[in-house]
C-alpha positions in Angstrom: 6.9 -20.5 -114.4 10.9 -20.5 -113.1 10.4 -19.6 -109.5 7.7 -21.5 -108.5 10.0 -25.0 -109.6 12.9 -23.4 -108.3 11.2 -22.8 -104.7 9.8 -26.2 -105.0 13.5 -27.2 -105.0 15.0 -25.3 -102.8 11.7 -25.5 -100.0 13.4 -29.1 -99.0 16.9 -28.0 -99.3 16.5 -25.5 -97.0 13.6 -27.9 -94.8 16.1 -30.6 -94.3 19.2 -28.0 -93.2 17.5 -27.1 -90.5 15.9 -30.2 -89.5 20.1 -31.5 -89.4 20.7 -28.2 -87.7 18.2 -29.0 -84.5 19.1 -32.9 -84.2 23.0 -32.0 -83.9 23.6 -32.2 -80.4 24.2 -28.9 -78.4 27.9 -28.2 -76.6 27.3 -27.9 -73.1 26.9 -29.2 -69.6 24.6 -31.8 -71.1 27.7 -33.7 -73.3 28.6 -35.9 -70.3 30.6 -39.3 -71.7 28.9 -41.6 -70.8 31.1 -43.3 -67.8 31.2 -39.6 -66.4 27.2 -40.1 -65.9 27.6 -44.2 -64.4 29.8 -43.1 -61.9 27.8 -40.5 -60.4 24.9 -43.1 -59.8 25.3 -45.0 -57.3 22.2 -47.2 -57.6 18.5 -46.8 -56.8 17.4 -44.1 -53.8 14.9 -45.3 -51.6 13.0 -43.0 -49.8 12.2 -44.0 -46.2 9.0 -43.7 -45.0 9.5 -43.7 -41.4 11.5 -40.8 -41.9 11.0 -38.8 -45.2 9.2 -35.0 -44.6 5.9 -34.6 -47.0 8.5 -32.5 -48.8 11.0 -35.5 -49.5 8.4 -38.0 -50.4 6.3 -35.6 -52.7 9.4 -35.0 -55.2 10.6 -38.4 -54.5 7.1 -40.1 -55.7 5.3 -40.0 -58.7 1.7 -39.3 -58.4 2.2 -38.1 -54.5 1.2 -34.4 -54.7 1.2 -32.2 -51.2 -2.3 -33.4 -50.4 -1.0 -37.2 -50.4 2.3 -36.4 -48.8 1.0 -34.9 -45.7 -1.5 -37.5 -44.9 1.2 -39.9 -45.6 3.5 -37.9 -42.6 -0.3 -37.7 -40.6 -0.8 -41.4 -40.6 2.6 -41.7 -39.7 2.6 -39.7 -36.6 -1.2 -41.0 -36.1 -0.2 -44.9 -35.6 3.1 -44.7 -35.1 6.0 -46.1 -37.9 5.0 -48.1 -40.9 5.4 -51.8 -40.8 5.9 -52.3 -44.0 5.3 -50.5 -47.6 2.0 -52.5 -47.8 0.2 -50.1 -45.6 0.2 -47.1 -47.4 -3.3 -48.3 -49.0 -4.7 -47.5 -45.4 -4.2 -43.9 -46.6 -6.8 -42.5 -48.5 -6.2 -41.9 -51.5 -3.2 -44.4 -52.2 -4.3 -47.5 -54.3 -2.6 -50.1 -55.6 -1.8 -49.0 -58.8 -0.2 -45.7 -57.0 1.6 -48.3 -54.7 2.8 -50.3 -57.5 4.1 -47.8 -59.4 6.5 -46.4 -56.4 7.2 -49.9 -54.8 10.8 -49.8 -55.9 11.4 -46.4 -54.5 10.1 -46.9 -51.0 11.9 -48.5 -48.0 10.4 -48.8 -44.7 13.4 -49.4 -42.0 
């Protein structure tokens, strides 16, 4: 009986200790001061639809895989440079939701 009571008392203690150790911040390159992190970001990076290759489109845009990135490049090669970002809607597989998800990352120059 004494062992059972003792285990009921010690189990929460050890569990709490394990959680606090896991929640402690890790030492290393990920723990940078906020000021240093804000100096690195120079603003939002835009992807130029008229210059980006398929690999860049796939990497920078959300929901764009290899096939859609290649379709964007093929459309540009067949029809000339994009006049507006909305012209992406002409490509099969790209709808309003996908365009709106990436609109703030896209530019046409």
